[in-house]
C-alpha positions as CSV (number, residue, x, y, z in Angstrom):
1,M,39.7,22.6,-34.5
2,T,40.6,22.5,-30.7
3,Y,40.6,19.9,-28.7
4,Q,38.1,20.5,-25.5
5,S,38.2,18.2,-22.4
6,M,34.8,16.2,-21.2
7,T,34.5,19.1,-17.9
8,D,35.3,22.7,-20.1
9,V,32.1,20.8,-22.8
10,A,30.2,20.8,-19.4
11,H,31.8,23.9,-18.2
12,N,30.3,25.6,-21.4
13,V,27.2,24.0,-21.4
14,L,26.0,25.0,-17.7
15,T,27.6,28.7,-18.4
16,K,24.7,28.9,-20.6
17,R,22.2,27.6,-19.4
18,K,22.1,29.7,-16.5
19,K,20.9,26.9,-13.7
20,G,21.4,23.0,-12.8
21,V,20.7,20.6,-15.5
22,E,20.5,16.6,-14.6
23,F,23.4,14.6,-14.9
24,N,22.7,11.7,-17.7
25,K,21.1,15.5,-20.0
26,L,24.6,17.3,-19.4
27,W,26.4,14.2,-20.6
28,S,24.0,13.7,-23.2
29,E,25.3,17.1,-24.6
30,V,28.6,17.2,-23.5
31,S,28.9,13.7,-25.2
32,D,26.9,15.5,-29.0
33,T,29.2,18.3,-28.6
34,L,31.7,16.0,-28.3
35,G,30.9,13.6,-31.5
36,F,30.9,10.7,-29.5
37,D,29.2,7.3,-30.8
38,T,26.9,5.5,-28.7
39,T,29.7,3.0,-27.9
40,V,32.3,5.8,-26.8
41,Q,30.0,7.3,-24.4
42,Q,28.9,3.9,-22.1
43,R,33.2,3.5,-22.7
44,K,33.6,7.1,-21.1
45,I,30.4,8.1,-19.0
46,A,31.7,6.3,-15.6
47,Q,35.4,8.5,-16.1
48,F,33.5,11.7,-16.9
49,Y,31.0,11.5,-13.3
50,T,34.5,10.8,-11.9
51,E,36.4,13.9,-12.9
52,L,33.2,16.0,-12.5
53,M,33.1,15.2,-9.8
54,L,37.3,15.6,-8.8
55,D,36.7,18.8,-10.7
56,T,36.6,21.9,-8.2
57,R,34.0,24.0,-10.7
58,F,31.6,21.4,-10.3
59,A,28.4,21.5,-7.1
60,S,26.8,17.9,-7.3
61,L,23.1,18.4,-5.8
62,E,19.9,17.4,-5.2
63,D,18.5,15.0,-7.2
64,N,20.9,14.2,-9.8
65,K,21.9,17.9,-11.3
66,W,24.8,19.4,-11.0
67,D,25.7,23.3,-11.9
68,L,28.7,25.3,-11.2
69,R,30.0,26.1,-8.0
70,S,30.3,29.3,-8.6
71,R,26.5,29.8,-7.9
72,H,25.8,28.6,-4.6
73,L,26.7,29.3,-1.4
74,Y,28.6,27.6,0.6
75,N,26.1,26.1,2.9
76,E,24.1,24.4,-0.7
77,I,26.8,22.7,-1.9
78,H,28.6,20.8,1.8
79,V,26.2,19.0,3.7
80,G,27.4,18.2,7.1
81,V,28.7,14.9,9.1
82,D,26.6,13.8,12.0
83,P,28.8,13.5,15.1
84,I,29.9,9.3,15.7
85,D,28.2,8.0,19.0
86,D,30.8,6.9,20.4
87,E,29.0,3.9,21.9
88,D,28.3,2.8,19.4
89,F,31.5,2.6,18.2
90,D,33.8,1.3,21.2
91,D,29.9,-1.7,20.3
92,E,32.1,-2.3,17.3
93,F,35.2,-1.9,18.0
94,E,34.6,-4.8,20.9
95,D,32.8,-7.4,18.7
96,M,35.9,-6.8,16.4
97,D,37.9,-7.5,19.6
98,D,36.0,-11.3,20.3
99,E,36.3,-12.4,17.2
100,E,39.8,-11.4,16.7
101,S,41.0,-13.8,20.3
102,E,38.5,-16.8,19.1
103,G,40.8,-16.3,15.9
104,K,43.9,-16.5,17.8
105,R,42.3,-19.3,20.0
106,D,41.5,-21.8,17.1
107,L,45.3,-21.1,15.3
108,N,46.6,-22.9,18.9
109,D,44.1,-25.2,18.9
110,D,47.1,-29.0,18.7
111,D,43.8,-30.8,16.0
112,Y,46.8,-30.5,12.9
């Protein structure tokens, strides 16, 4: 018997399916293949999700589906980041500076 990691099993499942699979269905197939009982399934589900996120072979898609990254174009699986509004950013830091200044004044009071 050869050992397979959870992500290797997931890779095999997705290769056979030819399209993306909803996470819970993928986890069910992986845990069944590896013979996990309910207790082990509950203990390892977060680890499996983390490993999928970190493994470059996989892509997270809309509607909590996962697929092989090799089947998707770059712009299908990478989300753009909106630019930061400098005005909001500056206002947030001004508020933080005001709070820090008030805290320093409180520490310098002679009312000990």
